[in-house]
N, C-alpha and C positions, 0 to 999 in steps of 0.2 A: 504493500499500500503506499502511496505516495501522496503524504499529506501537505499540500501546499495552500491550504485556508485556514492556517493556525492562528491568525490574528482575529480571524471572525469566529472561530469554533475550533477549539481545541479540548475535547472532553477528556477528564481524568477517570482514573477507576476508583470508584467507591465501594468497599466490600462490605461494609457494615456500618451501623449508626454507633458510634462511641458515646456510651453511656454517662462517661465523665463529663460530657459538655451538656447534659440536662441540668439546666438550673433550679436550685431548690433552696430556699431560705433556711432549711434544716440541715443542709449538707455542706460540705466543703467544696467550694467552687475554684480551688487553687488552681485547677487545670486551664480554667479559661483566665484567669488572672495572669497566668505565666504566658499565655499566648498573647495576652494584649502586650505585655513587656516585650515580646518578640518583635511585634508590629512596631513599637516605638525604637528598638535597637536596629532594626532594618530600614526604616523610612524616616525616622527622626520626629514624628507626630505623636504627640502623648493622648490626644483624645480620638475616641474611636465610637462609631455607632453604625447600625444598619438601617437600610430603608429599602423600599419597594423600588426595584428597578423599573418603574414602568412610567408614564406619563402621571399617574397619580403620586408616585412615590417623589418625582421631582417637583411636583406642584408643592408637596409637602415641605420639601427644601426651600422653595422660593418665599412660601410663606412664613418660614422662620426667620428669614433674613430682614433687616431692618434697613432699607435704602433702595437706590436705584439699582436695576439689575439690567445687564447686557449680556446677550447670548449671541456666540459665532453660528452662523448657519452650517459651519463645517463640523458640528457636533452630532452627537448619536441620535437616533430616531426617538427614543423616550424621552430624551431631554427636549428636543425640539417641541414635540407633541405638549409636554408638560407645560412650557413656556407659552404654548398658545392657548393652553387651558388657562393659565395664569392672566393671560390677556383678556380671555372670555369673561373672567370675573370684574373686569374693570380696572385691572393694575397694568402699569407701563412696562414693556419690555424693549429696550433698544437693541436692535438686530445689527449685527456685525456681518457684512456679506463675504462673498468669495470673489476673486478675480478669475478672468478667462484662464489664466495659468494654474488654477487651483489653490493659489495662496490665499490666506486669510487677508482682506482688505483692511490692514491695520491703520490706515488713514482715517477710517472712520471712528477711530478712538480720539483722534486728535480734537480738543475742544469740548469734549463730552463730559459732563459730571456724572461719573459712574461710581458706585460704591463697591458692586461685586460684579465679577466678569466670569462667565462660563466661558473659558476657552481652554483648549488643550494644547499640548506642544506637537500635535499632528493633527491632521483633517481625517475624519473617518472615510473608509473606502478607498481613497488615493494614498493615504499615509505620507500626504506632503507635509513637511517639518514646518513648525511655526517656533521662532525664537522667542520663548517667554522672557528671556533676558531682554529683548529689545522692546517687549511689550511693557515691560516695569519701566522703561524710560519714556513711555507715552501716557500712562495712567496711574494714579494712586489706589486704583482699585484693587480689591482682594481677588486673586485668580483661583478659581476652582476649576481643576483638570480632571479629565478621564486619565487615568494612569496604567490603563490595562495593557497598552502595547509598548508605552515607554513612560518612565517616571522622570519628571522634571524637579529639580529641587527650588524652581523659582515659583512654583505653585504654594498657595496659602493653604490650600487644601486638596487632596486628591481623593478619587473615589474609582472603584474596580467594579467591572461589569462581569458578573460572576459567570454568566451564561458564556461569555467568549473564553473565559478562563477554565471553566469546568466542565462546560456542555451541560449543566443543570441549571434550572431557572430558580436559583437561589437568591436571597436578598444581595443587594449591593453592599458594599462595605466603604464608609467614607471617613478619612482620617483628615484631622485638623489641630492645630495648636491652641488658637485663639478660643477659650471656652464660651466667648459671646457670640461666636460665629454662628454655631448651631446649638440647637438645645440638646444637652447629653440625655440619654435614656437610663431608666432604671435598669439594672441589670436582667431583670425579668423580662424586658421587652427587646432585647437584643436577641436576633438570629445567630446563636452560638455556631451551629452548623456551618453558616454562610461563612463566618469569620474564620472557622477552622479549615474548611476547603479552599477557600480563597488564598489563605495563607501558604498551604500545601502547594496549590497551582502556582503561586508566585516563586516558591522556593525552587520549583522544579523547572521553571520557565527558562528556556534557553533560545538563543537565536543564533543563526550563523551569517557571518559578514562577508563571506567569500563567494557565495552561490549567485549572488545577484548579477554581478558582471558576466559570470560564465553563462547563466541562463539568457542574459540579454543578448550576448554575442551569439548565441545559438539560435536564438529567436530570430535575429535580423538576417542571419545567414539563410536560414530555412524559409521564412515567410517573405522576405524582400518587401515588395511594394503593399503587400497585404497587410503589413504590420504598421500602426501608427500608435500615437501617444498623446493622451489628453493632458498629461502633465509630464513635466521633464523627469526622467529616472533619478537624476542627480539630485532632485529636490526632496526626494521621499526618503523615509527610513531605510537605512542601510541594509535592513533584511526585508525589505518589502520591494515589489516590482509591479507597477501598473501599466498595462498597455490596451490595445484594442486591435480587433481583428475586423476587416472590413466585410461588409455584405451579409453577414450572419448575426443572430441574436445568441447573446454569450450564453444564455440559459441553456439552449440546445445544445451547445458544445459540452457545457457543465455536467448536463444530465448524461450525456453519453460516455463522458471521460470518467463518471463515477462507475460506469460498469466496468472498466478497465482499472479500476482502485487508483485513479488519479483524481485528487479533489481540489478543484480551483473555486473562486468566488467571484462573484461580479458586484458585491456590495454587501452592507450590512444586512444580516438575515438572509442572504442569497446565496450560501453556500452550497445549497441543494438545487441550484438553477431555479428558483422560485419565479413567478412572472414578473413582480416588481423591479423596475430598473432601479439604477443608482440615483437617489435624490441629490447626491453631492454633485455628480455630473451635470444634473440638470441646473443646480444652483450657480455652477459655473457659466451657464448661458447655453448650454446645448439642449437641442429638443429631445424628447422622450425616446424617439426612435434611435438617433445617434447614440444616446446614453447606454442604450441596450448592449452596445457594443464591447462595453468596458469588461476588462478582466484583471484581477488582481492575484498576485503570488506572494507567499511570505516563506521564510526559509529558517527552519529551526533545526537542521541537522545538515550534515556533509552529504553531498551527492558525488558519485565517482562520475566521471567522463562518460563512461558506459550508460548509467542510469539518466545522465541529462540528455543524452543522444537519443535514449529511448523514450523519455518523456516527450521530448520536443517532436520527435518523429510521429509519435502517437498522436499528439495534439494536431499536427499538420494533415494526417491521414484522416482524421475526423472532422477536421475544418473543411478539407476538401470534399469530403461524402456531403456533408450538410450543405456546403455551397453548392454543389451540383444538383441537389434537389430543391433548392430555393427558386 
């Protein structure tokens, strides 16, 4: 099996439910307390809570904040929908758009009175990098970031998408330092299993920084003019590659390749070739039909030259077959 969709879906094995993480006022909760210490040692934030990783869960976070909120359109679907729900209640959201090249339009931050900014160090789907260090020069807002694919120390709070990390629909975990940022939960209201398995997934998270260029070279060689790019490969996370293939819908290719145990993705929640195209590509200014061409790979292990050759040749064969039927 060749998993090249690990940034969108990376299931871990859960053998059993550990009763040590069952919270009870009459028992010793030292296992959980020790786990929260590990989070602080690893990430540097002393406060931890869980929340539903859904539009309702993000709405809850918005309602806890006191001040003006800005949200990048390059964030995850649950956050975007939560922000729209927040707006529907009569509150204001300042939206930060994406440029045609896939980068966050940081100029939209200038002159804005913002207290809290939901902006990650990468854009969803394309994984184009955003320098939060540069963002800090443009705004005094506290930055709240999705850290599932990359952790940035310039964030004032980070949160993790457990579905992408574990493959299970567990609660999200958010870490922060300022106790006035979010309301702290009583221990009985924390999803301890989410905290446990999130940490295990992060502890075992690995990326390979060598494969991107090798795959890119082989794809260019094989596909020639049929290959193109919505974003510059040099602008994306070093273990992520985003590209497009002409004249086919990516979902058809993804579904076919899955039968050959090659797993790609064309956007958030689309690792199985679902019908919904990438919202991110459309936000960049492309129409829905064009956005369906996008494909993303991520690399968490080493592939031999023979494996790369096999994968790219298989992708090419399936691409030609699908194209011939179109």
